[in-house]
C-alpha positions as a printed NumPy array, in Angstrom:
array([[ 15.066,  13.867,  20.56 ],
       [ 16.565,  10.418,  20.472],
       [ 17.854,   8.792,  23.247],
       [ 19.238,   5.893,  21.052],
       [ 23.083,   5.455,  19.835],
       [ 23.578,   6.13 ,  15.913],
       [ 24.898,   2.529,  15.814],
       [ 21.308,   1.28 ,  17.363],
       [ 19.663,   3.135,  14.977],
       [ 21.544,   1.974,  11.932],
       [ 20.991,  -1.676,  13.29 ],
       [ 17.191,  -1.3  ,  13.369],
       [ 17.244,   0.197,   9.981],
       [ 19.09 ,  -2.806,   8.778],
       [ 16.644,  -5.516,  10.467],
       [ 13.787,  -3.513,   9.078],
       [ 14.934,  -3.31 ,   5.424],
       [ 15.937,  -7.357,   6.097],
       [ 12.59 ,  -8.097,   7.16 ],
       [ 10.973,  -6.048,   4.241],
       [ 12.973,  -7.579,   1.635],
       [ 11.617, -11.06 ,   2.846],
       [  8.127, -10.576,   4.157],
       [  6.294, -13.578,   5.349],
       [  2.341, -13.917,   5.785],
       [  0.26 , -15.276,   8.387],
       [  1.584, -17.736,  10.701],
       [  4.614, -18.422,   7.984],
       [  6.768, -15.865,  10.047],
       [  9.722, -18.62 ,  10.669],
       [ 12.667, -16.363,   9.244],
       [ 11.42 , -13.239,  10.75 ],
       [ 10.75 , -15.363,  14.504],
       [ 14.419, -16.393,  13.742],
       [ 15.937, -12.777,  13.702],
       [ 14.114, -11.613,  16.467],
       [ 15.079, -14.533,  18.388],
       [ 18.526, -14.188,  17.452],
       [ 18.255, -10.454,  18.407],
       [ 16.704, -10.607,  21.731],
       [ 19.334, -13.334,  22.73 ],
       [ 22.1  , -11.035,  21.976],
       [ 20.383,  -8.411,  24.433],
       [ 19.708, -10.784,  27.173],
       [ 16.318, -11.44 ,  27.324],
       [ 14.879, -15.042,  27.82 ],
       [ 12.777, -16.339,  25.432],
       [  9.584, -18.392,  24.928],
       [  9.253, -19.123,  21.234],
       [  6.319, -21.143,  19.43 ],
       [  3.784, -18.829,  20.978],
       [  0.611, -18.995,  18.632],
       [  3.023, -20.667,  16.576],
       [  5.999, -18.34 ,  15.519],
       [  5.251, -15.744,  18.085],
       [  7.728, -15.004,  20.973],
       [  7.229, -13.942,  24.309],
       [ 10.459, -12.184,  25.616],
       [ 11.125, -11.411,  29.127],
       [ 13.343,  -8.655,  30.609],
       [ 13.231,  -9.11 ,  34.452],
       [ 15.15 ,  -6.705,  36.647],
       [ 15.432,  -8.752,  39.434],
       [ 13.391,  -5.962,  41.363],
       [  9.589,  -6.223,  42.708],
       [  7.576,  -4.202,  40.284],
       [  5.046,  -3.67 ,  37.56 ],
       [  4.967,  -5.99 ,  34.894],
       [  4.211,  -4.531,  31.345],
       [  3.928,  -5.887,  27.734],
       [  4.998,  -4.146,  24.692],
       [  3.603,  -5.545,  21.089],
       [  4.955,  -5.712,  17.657],
       [  3.219,  -7.677,  14.618],
       [  4.959,  -9.503,  12.293],
       [  3.138, -10.379,   9.261],
       [  3.11 ,  -9.392,   5.911],
       [  0.415,  -8.858,   3.105],
       [ -0.342, -11.024,  -0.517],
       [  0.524,  -8.063,  -2.069],
       [  2.762,  -7.793,  -5.192],
       [  5.116,  -4.51 ,  -4.325],
       [  5.603,  -2.075,  -6.611],
       [  8.25 ,   0.618,  -4.715],
       [ 11.012,  -0.055,  -6.817],
       [ 13.206,   0.339,  -3.384],
       [ 16.575,  -1.399,  -3.796],
       [ 15.104,  -3.516,  -0.326],
       [ 11.881,  -4.295,  -1.918],
       [ 10.433,  -7.486,  -1.473],
       [ 12.009, -10.506,  -3.029],
       [  9.088, -12.503,  -3.368],
       [  6.446, -12.39 ,  -5.55 ],
       [  3.025, -12.012,  -4.159],
       [  4.283, -10.92 ,  -0.545],
       [  4.919,  -7.363,   0.802],
       [  5.358,  -5.565,   3.976],
       [  2.413,  -3.314,   2.932],
       [  1.196,  -2.315,   6.351],
       [  4.448,  -1.489,   8.113],
       [  4.902,  -4.733,  10.587],
       [  8.658,  -4.722,   9.329],
       [  8.868,  -1.579,  10.822],
       [  6.912,  -2.321,  13.845],
       [  9.017,  -5.209,  14.666],
       [ 12.244,  -3.213,  14.307],
       [ 10.889,  -0.834,  16.639],
       [ 10.292,  -3.052,  19.32 ],
       [ 13.938,  -4.526,  18.676],
       [ 15.288,  -1.195,  18.965],
       [ 13.54 ,  -0.73 ,  22.332],
       [ 14.451,  -3.628,  23.247],
       [ 18.093,  -3.191,  23.056],
       [ 17.831,   0.2  ,  24.965],
       [ 15.809,  -1.357,  27.894],
       [ 18.235,  -4.05 ,  28.091],
       [ 21.078,  -1.568,  28.663],
       [ 18.655,   0.435,  31.316],
       [ 17.327,  -2.35 ,  33.153],
       [ 19.664,  -1.522,  36.649],
       [ 17.103,   2.105,  36.47 ],
       [ 13.989,  -0.035,  36.252],
       [ 11.639,  -2.297,  38.678],
       [  9.658,  -5.104,  37.638],
       [  9.549,  -6.891,  34.499],
       [  9.079,  -6.156,  30.486],
       [  7.671,  -8.671,  28.657],
       [  7.89 ,  -8.256,  24.607],
       [  5.08 ,  -9.771,  22.695],
       [  6.086, -10.346,  18.943],
       [  2.93 , -11.589,  17.447],
       [  2.088, -13.28 ,  14.086],
       [ -1.119, -13.041,  11.884],
       [ -2.282,  -9.484,  12.775],
       [ -3.314,  -8.873,   9.352],
       [ -6.505, -11.532,   9.729],
       [ -7.358, -10.856,  12.947],
       [ -6.387, -14.231,  14.768],
       [ -2.748, -13.866,  16.211],
       [ -3.254, -11.759,  19.322],
       [ -6.123, -14.053,  20.494],
       [ -4.024, -17.05 ,  19.866],
       [ -1.167, -15.362,  21.484],
       [ -3.628, -15.217,  24.58 ],
       [ -4.703, -18.415,  24.813],
       [ -1.063, -19.446,  24.836],
       [ -0.427, -17.315,  28.065],
       [  1.468, -14.34 ,  26.244],
       [ -0.582, -12.004,  29.146],
       [  0.311, -14.193,  31.839],
       [  1.401, -11.594,  34.463],
       [  1.171,  -8.836,  32.6  ],
       [ -0.523,  -5.657,  34.105],
       [ -0.707,  -2.923,  31.491],
       [ -0.244,  -3.627,  27.586],
       [  1.128,  -1.03 ,  24.933],
       [  1.383,  -0.967,  21.551],
       [  1.397,   1.361,  18.18 ],
       [  0.642,   1.32 ,  14.646],
       [  2.152,   3.813,  11.838],
       [ -0.286,   6.002,  10.295],
       [ -0.118,   7.163,   6.92 ],
       [ -1.424,  10.895,   6.399],
       [  0.019,  12.517,   9.337],
       [  3.674,  14.501,   9.863],
       [  6.617,  12.222,   9.884],
       [  6.834,  11.51 ,  13.405],
       [  3.619,  13.034,  15.077],
       [  2.41 ,  10.965,  17.833],
       [ -1.357,  10.452,  18.002],
       [ -3.868,   8.956,  20.439],
       [ -7.002,   9.118,  22.107],
       [ -8.769,   7.578,  25.047],
       [-11.68 ,   5.378,  24.889],
       [-12.791,   3.81 ,  21.442],
       [ -9.825,   4.725,  19.157],
       [-10.027,   1.992,  16.144],
       [-13.159,   0.066,  14.541],
       [-14.467,  -3.228,  15.267],
       [-14.146,  -5.876,  12.541],
       [-16.821,  -8.336,  11.765],
       [-17.255, -10.984,   8.768],
       [-20.517, -12.849,   7.651],
       [-20.955, -15.141,   5.184],
       [-24.41 , -15.303,   3.799],
       [-26.064, -18.153,   1.588],
       [-29.513, -17.458,   0.326],
       [-31.392, -20.516,  -1.019],
       [-34.11 , -20.037,  -3.383],
       [-35.248, -21.905,  -6.535],
       [-33.679, -22.348, -10.11 ],
       [-35.21 , -22.165, -13.046],
       [-35.198, -21.011, -16.773],
       [-34.368, -17.375, -17.198],
       [-37.305, -16.675, -19.562],
       [-39.788, -17.786, -16.573],
       [-38.639, -16.293, -13.589],
       [-41.948, -16.419, -12.147],
       [-41.475, -20.339, -11.597],
       [-38.503, -19.703,  -9.831],
       [-37.223, -17.694,  -6.523],
       [-34.418, -16.221,  -7.901],
       [-31.369, -15.725,  -5.09 ],
       [-29.576, -13.128,  -7.231],
       [-32.686, -10.675,  -7.115],
       [-32.969, -11.56 ,  -3.677],
       [-29.362, -11.087,  -2.896],
       [-29.824,  -7.554,  -4.845],
       [-32.388,  -6.506,  -2.322],
       [-30.465,  -7.663,   0.536],
       [-27.459,  -5.606,  -0.601],
       [-30.087,  -2.107,  -1.062],
       [-31.759,  -2.887,   2.513],
       [-28.388,  -3.08 ,   3.974],
       [-27.467,   0.309,   3.895],
       [-30.612,   0.958,   6.168],
       [-28.728,  -0.254,   9.289],
       [-26.243,   2.474,   9.472],
       [-28.549,   5.259,   8.13 ],
       [-31.803,   4.11 ,   9.999],
       [-30.895,   1.852,  12.863],
       [-27.596,   2.957,  14.455],
       [-27.649,   6.449,  16.081],
       [-25.829,   9.139,  14.155],
       [-23.317,   9.936,  17.131],
       [-22.176,   6.347,  16.556],
       [-19.517,   5.097,  13.817],
       [-20.314,   1.981,  11.523],
       [-20.064,   0.925,   8.002],
       [-21.623,  -2.114,   6.381],
       [-19.849,  -3.199,   2.972],
       [-20.53 ,  -6.081,   1.11 ],
       [-17.54 ,  -7.163,  -0.245],
       [-18.616, -10.648,  -2.371],
       [-21.525, -11.438,  -4.138],
       [-21.275, -14.925,  -6.15 ],
       [-24.289, -16.811,  -8.012],
       [-25.006, -18.742, -11.328],
       [-23.293, -20.559, -13.835],
       [-24.579, -19.809, -17.153],
       [-26.312, -17.177, -18.973],
       [-29.89 , -18.472, -19.06 ],
       [-30.351, -20.36 , -15.703],
       [-31.705, -18.597, -12.757],
       [-29.487, -20.484,  -9.641],
       [-30.806, -22.194,  -7.033],
       [-28.469, -20.398,  -4.516],
       [-26.189, -17.634,  -4.137],
       [-23.81 , -16.361,  -1.591],
       [-22.281, -13.264,  -0.13 ],
       [-19.682, -11.691,   2.165],
       [-20.497,  -8.854,   4.301],
       [-18.179,  -6.572,   6.093],
       [-19.156,  -4.428,   8.8  ],
       [-17.061,  -1.954,  11.136],
       [-18.384,  -0.492,  14.505],
       [-16.841,   2.416,  16.939],
       [-18.228,   0.457,  20.116],
       [-19.209,  -2.634,  21.222],
       [-22.871,  -1.258,  21.774],
       [-23.095,  -0.349,  18.102],
       [-21.856,  -3.167,  17.054],
       [-24.633,  -5.413,  18.808],
       [-27.171,  -2.806,  16.943],
       [-25.593,  -3.658,  13.76 ],
       [-25.297,  -6.983,  14.158],
       [-28.925,  -7.692,  15.29 ],
       [-30.015,  -5.258,  12.559],
       [-28.225,  -6.934,   9.82 ],
       [-29.716, -10.4  ,  10.693],
       [-33.053,  -9.002,  10.657],
       [-32.925,  -7.435,   7.463],
       [-31.297, -10.355,   5.584],
       [-34.138, -12.925,   7.429],
       [-36.857, -10.304,   6.421],
       [-35.834,  -9.693,   2.841],
       [-35.659, -13.49 ,   2.046],
       [-39.017, -14.449,   3.788],
       [-40.802, -11.564,   1.68 ],
       [-39.329, -13.357,  -1.4  ],
       [-39.716, -16.754,  -0.372],
       [-35.968, -17.787,   0.035],
       [-34.174, -19.198,   2.449],
       [-31.285, -17.911,   4.472],
       [-27.882, -18.833,   6.556],
       [-25.981, -16.228,   8.116],
       [-22.607, -16.881,   9.543],
       [-20.257, -14.926,  11.498],
       [-16.781, -16.195,  10.353],
       [-14.325, -13.37 ,  12.225],
       [-14.941, -10.687,  15.101],
       [-12.221,  -8.199,  16.016],
       [-13.77 ,  -6.068,  18.765],
       [-13.391,  -2.35 ,  18.994],
       [-10.395,  -0.801,  20.257],
       [-10.809,   0.764,  23.651],
       [ -8.033,   2.5  ,  25.011],
       [ -7.838,   2.806,  28.811],
       [ -8.104,   6.271,  30.201],
       [ -4.988,   6.325,  32.587],
       [ -2.559,   4.469,  30.213],
       [ -3.379,   6.975,  27.419],
       [ -2.607,   9.721,  29.396],
       [  0.432,   7.928,  30.355],
       [  1.198,   7.47 ,  26.501],
       [  0.594,  11.683,  26.064],
       [  2.735,  12.301,  29.059],
       [  5.632,  10.575,  27.594],
       [  5.273,  11.971,  24.26 ],
       [  5.293,  15.259,  25.524],
       [  8.23 ,  15.153,  27.552],
       [ 10.377,  13.196,  24.931],
       [  9.152,  15.143,  21.515],
       [  6.913,  18.084,  22.919],
       [  3.268,  19.108,  23.036],
       [  3.158,  20.305,  19.624],
       [  4.349,  16.959,  18.152],
       [  1.43 ,  15.149,  19.941],
       [ -2.619,  14.935,  18.862],
       [ -5.238,  13.776,  21.436],
       [ -8.289,  12.772,  18.566],
       [-11.654,  13.727,  19.491],
       [-13.032,  11.009,  17.177],
       [-12.051,   7.963,  16.148],
       [ -8.907,   7.939,  13.797],
       [ -9.759,   5.292,  12.008],
       [-12.074,   2.571,  11.28 ],
       [ -9.654,   0.117,  10.447],
       [ -9.144,  -2.531,  12.859],
       [ -6.598,  -4.181,  14.98 ],
       [ -6.438,  -6.825,  16.858],
       [ -4.3  ,  -5.405,  19.76 ],
       [ -7.943,  -4.655,  20.84 ],
       [ -8.187,  -8.668,  21.875],
       [ -5.067,  -7.428,  24.678],
       [ -7.022,  -4.508,  25.781],
       [-10.254,  -6.586,  26.695],
       [ -7.893,  -8.283,  28.668],
       [ -5.651,  -5.803,  30.254],
       [ -5.854,  -1.782,  30.696],
       [ -3.636,  -0.534,  28.21 ],
       [ -2.966,   1.937,  25.398],
       [ -2.406,   1.865,  21.407],
       [ -1.258,   5.206,  20.041],
       [  0.049,   6.182,  16.22 ],
       [  2.847,   7.635,  15.178],
       [  2.788,   9.667,  11.93 ],
       [  4.341,   7.769,   8.564],
       [  4.51 ,  10.961,   6.544],
       [  1.695,  13.304,   4.968],
       [  2.99 ,  12.046,   1.297],
       [  2.958,   8.605,   2.398],
       [  0.711,   5.689,   0.211],
       [ -1.721,   4.316,   2.262],
       [ -1.603,   1.202,   4.053],
       [ -2.111,  -2.285,   2.258],
       [ -0.996,  -0.318,  -0.799],
       [  1.7  ,  -1.942,  -3.52 ],
       [  3.849,   1.443,  -3.06 ],
       [  3.629,   1.919,   0.949],
       [  6.986,   1.926,   2.612],
       [  7.463,   2.289,   6.109],
       [  9.578,   5.473,   6.889],
       [ 12.776,   4.516,   8.642],
       [ 13.019,   7.814,  10.372],
       [ 10.082,   6.914,  12.822],
       [ 11.886,   3.998,  14.436],
       [ 13.736,   5.862,  16.926],
       [ 10.208,   7.843,  17.779],
       [  8.146,   5.192,  18.313],
       [ 10.833,   2.89 ,  19.97 ],
       [ 11.525,   6.209,  22.186],
       [  7.942,   6.054,  23.359],
       [  8.326,   2.688,  24.221],
       [ 11.269,   2.92 ,  26.351],
       [  9.544,   6.011,  27.805],
       [  6.352,   4.21 ,  28.703],
       [  8.397,   1.627,  30.164],
       [ 10.594,   4.24 ,  32.362],
       [  7.56 ,   6.081,  33.402],
       [  5.959,   2.834,  34.445],
       [  8.81 ,   0.821,  35.997],
       [ 10.524,   3.704,  37.791],
       [  7.457,   4.607,  40.276]])
């Protein structure tokens, strides 16, 4: 079922492919922002630009009392070289929409056009949040700091999901996506000659012991009923083949399924690093450089998403996950810390390349599905 005209879908598809051809990275979404603004102005939205740098908050005021809801799309691309060979493939070397944010932006614009036509049937206000820099986990927090959620009472968003049937709606109340934390660790030892390790404190040896011991954080410190991951993604040290360096560094990425799990992982990780360094006579410094909380959907808003999906696309096209569908992180979690809301998924095809892959491509067929969800959610919320 689609609630959109053929012309509206064709326009959204053209916008999506234009965005795909000209991807822009975090906080550099200038042309993207201009295109979004021009489109929304044609639809009659009141715009506030330069939110979080390149972001836009667009408001549709029905002129009647009612709830104010927020609908969000992210706009940034990734530093990946595209290998799809598509006619509308990226024209910029080393940059690609490999996560589908081109599709998310076009989806919200498609919904925006329909909601503008439907405004006489609605009460309250709709705020559309076009956000930069989701990929680095900083865009949502800056949008909030710049007042994007002012007056918003409920907030909704979506992400395409490779591996699920095209257009299938997936959601879950409660924890639905993982938290993401980055740590930078510096290990300070004592340099020396490779032939006399007894006269040195080898930070590479200490670092390798830390890497091994960190695996116990998940397997022996976190409940098996909780979700968590600890991964060392960088390990750097040394400059010559016959020298034990004086220091080494590593980057650790952790994922968690809840704020409680995150607290346990953080405390145990710091304890392991400190204890291993102390055992070998080294010093350590641990700095948290990024924290995106786990994404926790509100129950009532998720039930509304499910009802909308059932009404528009049928019960057979909707899944409610009992476990977290992904440990990938999403900075939409910051909005959900501030307001009740729900983040859902729309299947991008079981044969779709996965996210952040050079062969990935957002499927245009799901534009009216995801946009239909936004329009349906707005109608159910603003016609009460």
